PDB file of N, H, CA, C and O in Angstrom:
ATOM      1  N   MET A   1       0.741  -1.238  -0.083  1.00  0.00           N
ATOM      2  CA  MET A   1      -0.144   0.114   0.011  1.00  0.00           C
ATOM      3  C   MET A   1       0.924   1.192   0.033  1.00  0.00           C
ATOM      4  O   MET A   1       1.911   1.162   0.768  1.00  0.00           O
ATOM      5  N   THR A   2       0.601   2.255  -0.939  1.00  0.00           N
ATOM      6  H   THR A   2      -0.201   2.279  -1.536  1.00  0.00           H
ATOM      7  CA  THR A   2       1.266   3.405  -1.080  1.00  0.00           C
ATOM      8  C   THR A   2       0.589   4.528  -0.345  1.00  0.00           C
ATOM      9  O   THR A   2      -0.641   4.531  -0.292  1.00  0.00           O
ATOM     10  N   SER A   3       1.280   5.473   0.221  1.00  0.00           N
ATOM     11  H   SER A   3       2.279   5.471   0.178  1.00  0.00           H
ATOM     12  CA  SER A   3       0.659   6.737   0.758  1.00  0.00           C
ATOM     13  C   SER A   3       0.511   7.723  -0.422  1.00  0.00           C
ATOM     14  O   SER A   3       1.340   7.715  -1.333  1.00  0.00           O
ATOM     15  N   ARG A   4      -0.487   8.532  -0.413  1.00  0.00           N
ATOM     16  H   ARG A   4      -1.161   8.538   0.326  1.00  0.00           H
ATOM     17  CA  ARG A   4      -0.526   9.572  -1.308  1.00  0.00           C
ATOM     18  C   ARG A   4      -0.076  10.966  -0.611  1.00  0.00           C
ATOM     19  O   ARG A   4      -0.202  11.214   0.588  1.00  0.00           O
ATOM     20  N   THR A   5       0.413  11.735  -1.487  1.00  0.00           N
ATOM     21  H   THR A   5       0.515  11.533  -2.461  1.00  0.00           H
ATOM     22  CA  THR A   5       0.969  13.023  -1.038  1.00  0.00           C
ATOM     23  C   THR A   5      -0.166  14.128  -1.659  1.00  0.00           C
ATOM     24  O   THR A   5      -0.747  13.923  -2.724  1.00  0.00           O
ATOM     25  N   ASN A   6      -0.349  15.141  -0.950  1.00  0.00           N
ATOM     26  H   ASN A   6       0.123  15.307  -0.085  1.00  0.00           H
ATOM     27  CA  ASN A   6      -1.344  16.150  -1.349  1.00  0.00           C
ATOM     28  C   ASN A   6      -0.642  17.117  -2.309  1.00  0.00           C
ATOM     29  O   ASN A   6       0.151  17.952  -1.876  1.00  0.00           O
ATOM     30  N   THR A   7      -0.963  16.993  -3.761  1.00  0.00           N
ATOM     31  H   THR A   7      -1.608  16.314  -4.113  1.00  0.00           H
ATOM     32  CA  THR A   7      -0.178  17.785  -4.607  1.00  0.00           C
ATOM     33  C   THR A   7      -1.159  18.995  -5.121  1.00  0.00           C
ATOM     34  O   THR A   7      -0.882  19.688  -6.101  1.00  0.00           O
ATOM     35  N   GLU A   8      -2.323  19.154  -4.342  1.00  0.00           N
ATOM     36  H   GLU A   8      -2.548  18.591  -3.546  1.00  0.00           H
ATOM     37  CA  GLU A   8      -3.060  20.368  -4.783  1.00  0.00           C
ATOM     38  C   GLU A   8      -2.566  21.565  -4.145  1.00  0.00           C
ATOM     39  O   GLU A   8      -2.129  21.499  -2.996  1.00  0.00           O
ATOM     40  N   PRO A   9      -2.596  22.683  -4.801  1.00  0.00           N
ATOM     41  CA  PRO A   9      -2.081  24.030  -4.252  1.00  0.00           C
ATOM     42  C   PRO A   9      -3.090  24.405  -3.098  1.00  0.00           C
ATOM     43  O   PRO A   9      -4.259  24.026  -3.017  1.00  0.00           O
ATOM     44  N   PRO A  10      -2.466  25.155  -2.298  1.00  0.00           N
ATOM     45  CA  PRO A  10      -3.248  25.565  -0.909  1.00  0.00           C
ATOM     46  C   PRO A  10      -4.353  26.487  -1.494  1.00  0.00           C
ATOM     47  O   PRO A  10      -4.178  27.131  -2.529  1.00  0.00           O
ATOM     48  N   THR A  11      -5.548  26.513  -0.740  1.00  0.00           N
ATOM     49  H   THR A  11      -5.690  25.990   0.100  1.00  0.00           H
ATOM     50  CA  THR A  11      -6.590  27.246  -1.137  1.00  0.00           C
ATOM     51  C   THR A  11      -6.361  28.830  -0.761  1.00  0.00           C
ATOM     52  O   THR A  11      -5.433  29.145  -0.017  1.00  0.00           O
ATOM     53  N   ALA A  12      -7.140  29.681  -1.241  1.00  0.00           N
ATOM     54  H   ALA A  12      -7.894  29.424  -1.845  1.00  0.00           H
ATOM     55  CA  ALA A  12      -6.955  31.074  -0.903  1.00  0.00           C
ATOM     56  C   ALA A  12      -7.208  31.327   0.648  1.00  0.00           C
ATOM     57  O   ALA A  12      -6.545  32.111   1.326  1.00  0.00           O
ATOM     58  N   GLN A  13      -8.124  30.653   1.049  1.00  0.00           N
ATOM     59  H   GLN A  13      -8.663  30.016   0.497  1.00  0.00           H
ATOM     60  CA  GLN A  13      -8.443  30.777   2.511  1.00  0.00           C
ATOM     61  C   GLN A  13      -7.209  30.226   3.460  1.00  0.00           C
ATOM     62  O   GLN A  13      -6.944  30.719   4.556  1.00  0.00           O
ATOM     63  N   ALA A  14      -6.513  29.144   2.871  1.00  0.00           N
ATOM     64  H   ALA A  14      -6.728  28.743   1.981  1.00  0.00           H
ATOM     65  CA  ALA A  14      -5.471  28.841   3.821  1.00  0.00           C
ATOM     66  C   ALA A  14      -4.363  29.760   3.783  1.00  0.00           C
ATOM     67  O   ALA A  14      -3.413  29.569   4.543  1.00  0.00           O
ATOM     68  N   GLN A  15      -4.373  30.768   2.960  1.00  0.00           N
ATOM     69  H   GLN A  15      -5.144  30.923   2.342  1.00  0.00           H
ATOM     70  CA  GLN A  15      -3.265  31.777   2.790  1.00  0.00           C
ATOM     71  C   GLN A  15      -3.594  33.199   3.626  1.00  0.00           C
ATOM     72  O   GLN A  15      -2.797  34.135   3.698  1.00  0.00           O
ATOM     73  N   LEU A  16      -4.775  33.177   4.172  1.00  0.00           N
ATOM     74  H   LEU A  16      -5.422  32.417   4.113  1.00  0.00           H
ATOM     75  CA  LEU A  16      -5.189  34.211   5.012  1.00  0.00           C
ATOM     76  C   LEU A  16      -4.839  34.140   6.378  1.00  0.00           C
ATOM     77  O   LEU A  16      -4.818  33.035   6.921  1.00  0.00           O
ATOM     78  N   LEU A  17      -4.538  35.252   7.066  1.00  0.00           N
ATOM     79  H   LEU A  17      -4.555  36.150   6.625  1.00  0.00           H
ATOM     80  CA  LEU A  17      -4.033  35.281   8.359  1.00  0.00           C
ATOM     81  C   LEU A  17      -5.042  35.811   9.427  1.00  0.00           C
ATOM     82  O   LEU A  17      -5.746  36.757   9.076  1.00  0.00           O
ATOM     83  N   THR A  18      -5.170  35.398  10.478  1.00  0.00           N
ATOM     84  H   THR A  18      -4.598  34.629  10.764  1.00  0.00           H
ATOM     85  CA  THR A  18      -6.131  35.866  11.527  1.00  0.00           C
ATOM     86  C   THR A  18      -5.462  37.045  12.091  1.00  0.00           C
ATOM     87  O   THR A  18      -4.302  37.315  11.780  1.00  0.00           O
ATOM     88  N   PRO A  19      -6.147  37.758  12.908  1.00  0.00           N
ATOM     89  CA  PRO A  19      -5.567  38.937  13.701  1.00  0.00           C
ATOM     90  C   PRO A  19      -4.556  38.327  14.530  1.00  0.00           C
ATOM     91  O   PRO A  19      -3.471  38.902  14.617  1.00  0.00           O
ATOM     92  N   GLU A  20      -4.746  37.270  15.138  1.00  0.00           N
ATOM     93  H   GLU A  20      -5.628  36.802  15.068  1.00  0.00           H
ATOM     94  CA  GLU A  20      -3.772  36.715  16.143  1.00  0.00           C
ATOM     95  C   GLU A  20      -2.426  36.252  15.513  1.00  0.00           C
ATOM     96  O   GLU A  20      -1.352  36.262  16.114  1.00  0.00           O
ATOM     97  N   ASP A  21      -2.608  35.858  14.271  1.00  0.00           N
ATOM     98  H   ASP A  21      -3.481  35.850  13.782  1.00  0.00           H
ATOM     99  CA  ASP A  21      -1.392  35.534  13.379  1.00  0.00           C
ATOM    100  C   ASP A  21      -0.549  36.700  13.030  1.00  0.00           C
ATOM    101  O   ASP A  21       0.679  36.651  12.954  1.00  0.00           O
ATOM    102  N   VAL A  22      -1.301  37.791  12.814  1.00  0.00           N
ATOM    103  H   VAL A  22      -2.299  37.831  12.876  1.00  0.00           H
ATOM    104  CA  VAL A  22      -0.621  39.109  12.298  1.00  0.00           C
ATOM    105  C   VAL A  22      -0.055  39.627  13.481  1.00  0.00           C
ATOM    106  O   VAL A  22       1.085  40.086  13.404  1.00  0.00           O
ATOM    107  N   ALA A  23      -0.744  39.637  14.737  1.00  0.00           N
ATOM    108  H   ALA A  23      -1.670  39.265  14.799  1.00  0.00           H
ATOM    109  CA  ALA A  23      -0.187  40.083  16.017  1.00  0.00           C
ATOM    110  C   ALA A  23       1.199  39.347  16.481  1.00  0.00           C
ATOM    111  O   ALA A  23       2.096  39.928  17.092  1.00  0.00           O
ATOM    112  N   SER A  24       1.222  38.084  16.120  1.00  0.00           N
ATOM    113  H   SER A  24       0.493  37.612  15.624  1.00  0.00           H
ATOM    114  CA  SER A  24       2.320  37.244  16.441  1.00  0.00           C
ATOM    115  C   SER A  24       3.525  37.694  15.466  1.00  0.00           C
ATOM    116  O   SER A  24       4.685  37.856  15.844  1.00  0.00           O
ATOM    117  N   ILE A  25       3.115  37.847  14.313  1.00  0.00           N
ATOM    118  H   ILE A  25       2.173  37.716  14.006  1.00  0.00           H
ATOM    119  CA  ILE A  25       4.277  38.206  13.338  1.00  0.00           C
ATOM    120  C   ILE A  25       4.760  39.568  13.653  1.00  0.00           C
ATOM    121  O   ILE A  25       5.974  39.767  13.612  1.00  0.00           O
ATOM    122  N   LEU A  26       3.909  40.579  13.979  1.00  0.00           N
ATOM    123  H   LEU A  26       2.923  40.417  14.013  1.00  0.00           H
ATOM    124  CA  LEU A  26       4.462  42.014  14.167  1.00  0.00           C
ATOM    125  C   LEU A  26       4.813  42.176  15.679  1.00  0.00           C
ATOM    126  O   LEU A  26       5.300  43.237  16.068  1.00  0.00           O
ATOM    127  N   GLN A  27       4.583  41.181  16.509  1.00  0.00           N
ATOM    128  H   GLN A  27       4.188  40.319  16.193  1.00  0.00           H
ATOM    129  CA  GLN A  27       4.894  41.124  17.945  1.00  0.00           C
ATOM    130  C   GLN A  27       4.239  42.379  18.618  1.00  0.00           C
ATOM    131  O   GLN A  27       4.798  43.240  19.297  1.00  0.00           O
ATOM    132  N   ILE A  28       2.978  42.279  18.282  1.00  0.00           N
ATOM    133  H   ILE A  28       2.524  41.579  17.730  1.00  0.00           H
ATOM    134  CA  ILE A  28       1.993  43.343  19.067  1.00  0.00           C
ATOM    135  C   ILE A  28       0.766  42.534  19.427  1.00  0.00           C
ATOM    136  O   ILE A  28       0.635  41.364  19.067  1.00  0.00           O
ATOM    137  N   SER A  29      -0.084  43.156  20.111  1.00  0.00           N
ATOM    138  H   SER A  29       0.022  44.106  20.403  1.00  0.00           H
ATOM    139  CA  SER A  29      -1.370  42.630  20.480  1.00  0.00           C
ATOM    140  C   SER A  29      -2.464  42.450  19.427  1.00  0.00           C
ATOM    141  O   SER A  29      -2.531  43.315  18.554  1.00  0.00           O
ATOM    142  N   PRO A  30      -3.276  41.496  19.403  1.00  0.00           N
ATOM    143  CA  PRO A  30      -4.512  41.516  18.621  1.00  0.00           C
ATOM    144  C   PRO A  30      -5.204  42.813  18.538  1.00  0.00           C
ATOM    145  O   PRO A  30      -5.625  43.249  17.467  1.00  0.00           O
ATOM    146  N   ARG A  31      -5.333  43.473  19.730  1.00  0.00           N
ATOM    147  H   ARG A  31      -4.991  43.119  20.601  1.00  0.00           H
ATOM    148  CA  ARG A  31      -6.043  44.720  19.898  1.00  0.00           C
ATOM    149  C   ARG A  31      -5.246  45.846  19.088  1.00  0.00           C
ATOM    150  O   ARG A  31      -5.856  46.702  18.446  1.00  0.00           O
ATOM    151  N   ALA A  32      -4.025  45.806  19.144  1.00  0.00           N
ATOM    152  H   ALA A  32      -3.529  45.111  19.665  1.00  0.00           H
ATOM    153  CA  ALA A  32      -3.286  46.775  18.360  1.00  0.00           C
ATOM    154  C   ALA A  32      -3.250  46.457  16.885  1.00  0.00           C
ATOM    155  O   ALA A  32      -2.850  47.349  16.137  1.00  0.00           O
ATOM    156  N   VAL A  33      -3.641  45.226  16.340  1.00  0.00           N
ATOM    157  H   VAL A  33      -3.967  44.501  16.947  1.00  0.00           H
ATOM    158  CA  VAL A  33      -3.771  44.901  15.038  1.00  0.00           C
ATOM    159  C   VAL A  33      -5.161  45.458  14.594  1.00  0.00           C
ATOM    160  O   VAL A  33      -5.278  46.020  13.505  1.00  0.00           O
ATOM    161  N   ARG A  34      -6.189  45.301  15.430  1.00  0.00           N
ATOM    162  H   ARG A  34      -6.094  44.845  16.315  1.00  0.00           H
ATOM    163  CA  ARG A  34      -7.561  45.852  15.101  1.00  0.00           C
ATOM    164  C   ARG A  34      -7.566  47.457  15.034  1.00  0.00           C
ATOM    165  O   ARG A  34      -8.336  48.061  14.287  1.00  0.00           O
ATOM    166  N   ARG A  35      -6.692  48.063  15.833  1.00  0.00           N
ATOM    167  H   ARG A  35      -6.067  47.572  16.440  1.00  0.00           H
ATOM    168  CA  ARG A  35      -6.467  49.507  15.828  1.00  0.00           C
ATOM    169  C   ARG A  35      -6.021  49.972  14.561  1.00  0.00           C
ATOM    170  O   ARG A  35      -6.551  50.906  13.959  1.00  0.00           O
ATOM    171  N   LEU A  36      -4.786  49.145  14.055  1.00  0.00           N
ATOM    172  H   LEU A  36      -4.356  48.387  14.545  1.00  0.00           H
ATOM    173  CA  LEU A  36      -4.122  49.516  12.726  1.00  0.00           C
ATOM    174  C   LEU A  36      -5.080  49.448  11.639  1.00  0.00           C
ATOM    175  O   LEU A  36      -5.055  50.201  10.666  1.00  0.00           O
ATOM    176  N   HIS A  37      -6.035  48.402  11.858  1.00  0.00           N
ATOM    177  H   HIS A  37      -6.056  47.790  12.649  1.00  0.00           H
ATOM    178  CA  HIS A  37      -7.157  48.299  10.614  1.00  0.00           C
ATOM    179  C   HIS A  37      -8.073  49.312  10.680  1.00  0.00           C
ATOM    180  O   HIS A  37      -8.450  49.858   9.643  1.00  0.00           O
ATOM    181  N   GLN A  38      -8.536  49.681  11.887  1.00  0.00           N
ATOM    182  H   GLN A  38      -8.231  49.238  12.730  1.00  0.00           H
ATOM    183  CA  GLN A  38      -9.392  50.848  11.965  1.00  0.00           C
ATOM    184  C   GLN A  38      -8.938  52.102  11.502  1.00  0.00           C
ATOM    185  O   GLN A  38      -9.688  52.914  10.960  1.00  0.00           O
ATOM    186  N   ALA A  39      -7.557  52.313  11.728  1.00  0.00           N
ATOM    187  H   ALA A  39      -6.948  51.653  12.168  1.00  0.00           H
ATOM    188  CA  ALA A  39      -6.854  53.515  11.271  1.00  0.00           C
ATOM    189  C   ALA A  39      -6.525  53.615   9.751  1.00  0.00           C
ATOM    190  O   ALA A  39      -6.064  54.626   9.222  1.00  0.00           O
ATOM    191  N   GLY A  40      -6.830  52.385   9.077  1.00  0.00           N
ATOM    192  H   GLY A  40      -7.204  51.563   9.507  1.00  0.00           H
ATOM    193  CA  GLY A  40      -6.513  52.378   7.638  1.00  0.00           C
ATOM    194  C   GLY A  40      -5.116  52.024   7.322  1.00  0.00           C
ATOM    195  O   GLY A  40      -4.709  52.084   6.162  1.00  0.00           O
ATOM    196  N   GLN A  41      -4.334  51.642   8.343  1.00  0.00           N
ATOM    197  H   GLN A  41      -4.664  51.592   9.285  1.00  0.00           H
ATOM    198  CA  GLN A  41      -2.846  51.392   8.160  1.00  0.00           C
ATOM    199  C   GLN A  41      -2.699  49.894   7.689  1.00  0.00           C
ATOM    200  O   GLN A  41      -1.727  49.579   7.003  1.00  0.00           O
ATOM    201  N   LEU A  42      -3.618  49.000   8.036  1.00  0.00           N
ATOM    202  H   LEU A  42      -4.408  49.256   8.593  1.00  0.00           H
ATOM    203  CA  LEU A  42      -3.511  47.593   7.548  1.00  0.00           C
ATOM    204  C   LEU A  42      -4.782  47.132   7.094  1.00  0.00           C
ATOM    205  O   LEU A  42      -5.768  47.010   7.820  1.00  0.00           O
ATOM    206  N   ARG A  43      -4.726  46.840   5.685  1.00  0.00           N
ATOM    207  H   ARG A  43      -3.925  46.939   5.095  1.00  0.00           H
ATOM    208  CA  ARG A  43      -5.917  46.411   5.015  1.00  0.00           C
ATOM    209  C   ARG A  43      -6.342  44.972   5.270  1.00  0.00           C
ATOM    210  O   ARG A  43      -5.517  44.059   5.304  1.00  0.00           O
ATOM    211  N   ALA A  44      -7.646  44.790   5.448  1.00  0.00           N
ATOM    212  H   ALA A  44      -8.316  45.531   5.420  1.00  0.00           H
ATOM    213  CA  ALA A  44      -8.034  43.483   5.786  1.00  0.00           C
ATOM    214  C   ALA A  44      -9.192  43.009   4.730  1.00  0.00           C
ATOM    215  O   ALA A  44      -9.776  43.748   3.938  1.00  0.00           O
ATOM    216  N   THR A  45      -9.378  41.669   4.897  1.00  0.00           N
ATOM    217  H   THR A  45      -8.904  41.069   5.541  1.00  0.00           H
ATOM    218  CA  THR A  45     -10.518  41.104   3.986  1.00  0.00           C
ATOM    219  C   THR A  45     -11.636  40.603   4.965  1.00  0.00           C
ATOM    220  O   THR A  45     -11.401  39.763   5.833  1.00  0.00           O
ATOM    221  N   ARG A  46     -12.867  41.173   4.770  1.00  0.00           N
ATOM    222  H   ARG A  46     -13.058  41.856   4.064  1.00  0.00           H
ATOM    223  CA  ARG A  46     -13.906  40.800   5.787  1.00  0.00           C
ATOM    224  C   ARG A  46     -14.621  39.660   5.086  1.00  0.00           C
ATOM    225  O   ARG A  46     -15.139  39.823   3.982  1.00  0.00           O
ATOM    226  N   LEU A  47     -14.649  38.389   5.800  1.00  0.00           N
ATOM    227  H   LEU A  47     -14.228  38.257   6.697  1.00  0.00           H
ATOM    228  CA  LEU A  47     -15.210  37.234   5.503  1.00  0.00           C
ATOM    229  C   LEU A  47     -16.620  37.100   5.706  1.00  0.00           C
ATOM    230  O   LEU A  47     -17.304  36.385   4.974  1.00  0.00           O
ATOM    231  N   GLY A  48     -17.163  37.856   6.817  1.00  0.00           N
ATOM    232  H   GLY A  48     -16.608  38.437   7.412  1.00  0.00           H
ATOM    233  CA  GLY A  48     -18.424  37.621   7.509  1.00  0.00           C
ATOM    234  C   GLY A  48     -18.469  38.926   8.328  1.00  0.00           C
ATOM    235  O   GLY A  48     -17.590  39.786   8.278  1.00  0.00           O
ATOM    236  N   TYR A  49     -19.529  38.987   9.053  1.00  0.00           N
ATOM    237  H   TYR A  49     -20.244  38.288   9.094  1.00  0.00           H
ATOM    238  CA  TYR A  49     -19.926  40.150  10.038  1.00  0.00           C
ATOM    239  C   TYR A  49     -18.576  40.266  10.994  1.00  0.00           C
ATOM    240  O   TYR A  49     -17.946  41.316  11.120  1.00  0.00           O
ATOM    241  N   ARG A  50     -18.291  39.226  11.537  1.00  0.00           N
ATOM    242  H   ARG A  50     -18.803  38.373  11.434  1.00  0.00           H
ATOM    243  CA  ARG A  50     -17.105  39.481  12.469  1.00  0.00           C
ATOM    244  C   ARG A  50     -15.833  38.768  12.286  1.00  0.00           C
ATOM    245  O   ARG A  50     -14.951  38.675  13.140  1.00  0.00           O
ATOM    246  N   THR A  51     -15.806  38.166  10.850  1.00  0.00           N
ATOM    247  H   THR A  51     -16.522  38.241  10.156  1.00  0.00           H
ATOM    248  CA  THR A  51     -14.654  37.356  10.422  1.00  0.00           C
ATOM    249  C   THR A  51     -13.652  38.381   9.670  1.00  0.00           C
ATOM    250  O   THR A  51     -14.017  38.868   8.600  1.00  0.00           O
ATOM    251  N   VAL A  52     -12.462  38.692  10.190  1.00  0.00           N
ATOM    252  H   VAL A  52     -12.166  38.297  11.060  1.00  0.00           H
ATOM    253  CA  VAL A  52     -11.587  39.536   9.503  1.00  0.00           C
ATOM    254  C   VAL A  52     -10.192  38.698   9.172  1.00  0.00           C
ATOM    255  O   VAL A  52      -9.650  37.995  10.025  1.00  0.00           O
ATOM    256  N   ARG A  53      -9.746  38.841   7.994  1.00  0.00           N
ATOM    257  H   ARG A  53     -10.186  39.413   7.301  1.00  0.00           H
ATOM    258  CA  ARG A  53      -8.429  38.070   7.722  1.00  0.00           C
ATOM    259  C   ARG A  53      -7.559  39.160   6.918  1.00  0.00           C
ATOM    260  O   ARG A  53      -8.019  40.129   6.314  1.00  0.00           O
ATOM    261  N   TYR A  54      -6.344  38.833   7.025  1.00  0.00           N
ATOM    262  H   TYR A  54      -5.971  38.045   7.515  1.00  0.00           H
ATOM    263  CA  TYR A  54      -5.123  39.529   6.424  1.00  0.00           C
ATOM    264  C   TYR A  54      -4.414  38.610   5.558  1.00  0.00           C
ATOM    265  O   TYR A  54      -4.254  37.423   5.841  1.00  0.00           O
ATOM    266  N   THR A  55      -3.910  39.267   4.302  1.00  0.00           N
ATOM    267  H   THR A  55      -4.040  40.231   4.072  1.00  0.00           H
ATOM    268  CA  THR A  55      -3.054  38.569   3.341  1.00  0.00           C
ATOM    269  C   THR A  55      -1.587  38.734   3.816  1.00  0.00           C
ATOM    270  O   THR A  55      -1.158  39.773   4.318  1.00  0.00           O
ATOM    271  N   PRO A  56      -0.906  37.682   3.624  1.00  0.00           N
ATOM    272  CA  PRO A  56       0.685  37.835   3.764  1.00  0.00           C
ATOM    273  C   PRO A  56       1.137  38.934   3.153  1.00  0.00           C
ATOM    274  O   PRO A  56       1.905  39.614   3.834  1.00  0.00           O
ATOM    275  N   ALA A  57       0.887  39.332   2.033  1.00  0.00           N
ATOM    276  H   ALA A  57       0.264  38.779   1.479  1.00  0.00           H
ATOM    277  CA  ALA A  57       1.300  40.511   1.120  1.00  0.00           C
ATOM    278  C   ALA A  57       0.972  41.660   1.742  1.00  0.00           C
ATOM    279  O   ALA A  57       1.822  42.549   1.697  1.00  0.00           O
ATOM    280  N   GLU A  58      -0.177  41.907   2.390  1.00  0.00           N
ATOM    281  H   GLU A  58      -0.868  41.185   2.426  1.00  0.00           H
ATOM    282  CA  GLU A  58      -0.493  43.013   3.149  1.00  0.00           C
ATOM    283  C   GLU A  58       0.404  43.360   4.356  1.00  0.00           C
ATOM    284  O   GLU A  58       0.783  44.499   4.630  1.00  0.00           O
ATOM    285  N   VAL A  59       0.709  42.183   5.076  1.00  0.00           N
ATOM    286  H   VAL A  59       0.401  41.258   4.853  1.00  0.00           H
ATOM    287  CA  VAL A  59       1.432  42.240   6.173  1.00  0.00           C
ATOM    288  C   VAL A  59       2.891  42.571   5.876  1.00  0.00           C
ATOM    289  O   VAL A  59       3.535  43.254   6.672  1.00  0.00           O
ATOM    290  N   ASP A  60       3.388  42.138   4.834  1.00  0.00           N
ATOM    291  H   ASP A  60       2.865  41.583   4.187  1.00  0.00           H
ATOM    292  CA  ASP A  60       4.674  42.391   4.126  1.00  0.00           C
ATOM    293  C   ASP A  60       4.673  43.759   3.889  1.00  0.00           C
ATOM    294  O   ASP A  60       5.656  44.424   4.217  1.00  0.00           O
ATOM    295  N   ARG A  61       3.608  44.324   3.309  1.00  0.00           N
ATOM    296  H   ARG A  61       2.809  43.784   3.042  1.00  0.00           H
ATOM    297  CA  ARG A  61       3.666  45.734   2.728  1.00  0.00           C
ATOM    298  C   ARG A  61       3.592  46.590   4.048  1.00  0.00           C
ATOM    299  O   ARG A  61       4.249  47.631   4.063  1.00  0.00           O
ATOM    300  N   PHE A  62       2.980  46.308   4.966  1.00  0.00           N
ATOM    301  H   PHE A  62       2.446  45.463   4.954  1.00  0.00           H
ATOM    302  CA  PHE A  62       3.003  47.191   6.175  1.00  0.00           C
ATOM    303  C   PHE A  62       4.381  47.150   6.961  1.00  0.00           C
ATOM    304  O   PHE A  62       4.843  48.158   7.496  1.00  0.00           O
ATOM    305  N   ILE A  63       4.942  46.032   6.989  1.00  0.00           N
ATOM    306  H   ILE A  63       4.567  45.214   6.554  1.00  0.00           H
ATOM    307  CA  ILE A  63       6.347  45.865   7.429  1.00  0.00           C
ATOM    308  C   ILE A  63       7.214  46.835   6.781  1.00  0.00           C
ATOM    309  O   ILE A  63       7.858  47.675   7.410  1.00  0.00           O
ATOM    310  N   ALA A  64       7.225  46.701   5.390  1.00  0.00           N
ATOM    311  H   ALA A  64       6.702  46.019   4.878  1.00  0.00           H
ATOM    312  CA  ALA A  64       8.122  47.402   4.620  1.00  0.00           C
ATOM    313  C   ALA A  64       7.971  48.890   4.635  1.00  0.00           C
ATOM    314  O   ALA A  64       8.949  49.633   4.547  1.00  0.00           O
ATOM    315  N   ALA A  65       6.610  49.368   4.758  1.00  0.00           N
ATOM    316  H   ALA A  65       5.816  48.765   4.830  1.00  0.00           H
ATOM    317  CA  ALA A  65       6.330  50.799   4.959  1.00  0.00           C
ATOM    318  C   ALA A  65       6.705  51.277   6.271  1.00  0.00           C
ATOM    319  O   ALA A  65       6.699  52.484   6.513  1.00  0.00           O
ATOM    320  N   HIS A  66       7.035  50.404   7.145  1.00  0.00           N
ATOM    321  H   HIS A  66       7.040  49.424   6.948  1.00  0.00           H
ATOM    322  CA  HIS A  66       7.256  50.906   8.553  1.00  0.00           C
ATOM    323  C   HIS A  66       8.697  50.719   9.133  1.00  0.00           C
ATOM    324  O   HIS A  66       9.013  50.970  10.296  1.00  0.00           O
ATOM    325  N   GLN A  67       9.528  50.240   8.149  1.00  0.00           N
ATOM    326  H   GLN A  67       9.271  50.037   7.204  1.00  0.00           H
ATOM    327  CA  GLN A  67      10.923  49.977   8.505  1.00  0.00           C
ATOM    328  C   GLN A  67      11.656  51.227   8.541  1.00  0.00           C
ATOM    329  O   GLN A  67      11.399  52.114   7.727  1.00  0.00           O
ATOM    330  N   SER A  68      12.655  51.375   9.532  1.00  0.00           N
ATOM    331  H   SER A  68      12.864  50.655  10.193  1.00  0.00           H
ATOM    332  CA  SER A  68      13.512  52.447   9.578  1.00  0.00           C
ATOM    333  C   SER A  68      14.707  52.222   8.652  1.00  0.00           C
ATOM    334  O   SER A  68      15.051  51.121   8.223  1.00  0.00           O
ATOM    335  N   ASP A  69      15.284  53.359   8.398  1.00  0.00           N
ATOM    336  H   ASP A  69      15.004  54.254   8.746  1.00  0.00           H
ATOM    337  CA  ASP A  69      16.561  53.306   7.637  1.00  0.00           C
ATOM    338  C   ASP A  69      17.791  53.338   8.321  1.00  0.00           C
ATOM    339  O   ASP A  69      18.807  53.696   7.728  1.00  0.00           O
ATOM    340  N   ASP A  70      17.814  52.950   9.687  1.00  0.00           N
ATOM    341  H   ASP A  70      16.988  52.659  10.170  1.00  0.00           H
ATOM    342  CA  ASP A  70      19.125  52.807  10.325  1.00  0.00           C
ATOM    343  C   ASP A  70      19.930  51.792   9.782  1.00  0.00           C
ATOM    344  O   ASP A  70      21.053  51.583  10.241  1.00  0.00           O
TER     345      ASP A  70
END
């Protein structure tokens, strides 16, 4: 008996990050992530009334925009 490997590409939903994921990446609190979103500094995708997700590209954009030139 042979085992199968999953060769299907990941779905778009699998590539979305929760506010907690983003908080961990940025080393801030989930509340701070929500504040950044509300201030328009971090764009999100709303999947439902209370479900908010972020793309890795948006998190990368935010990091690049806030890097210092030291």
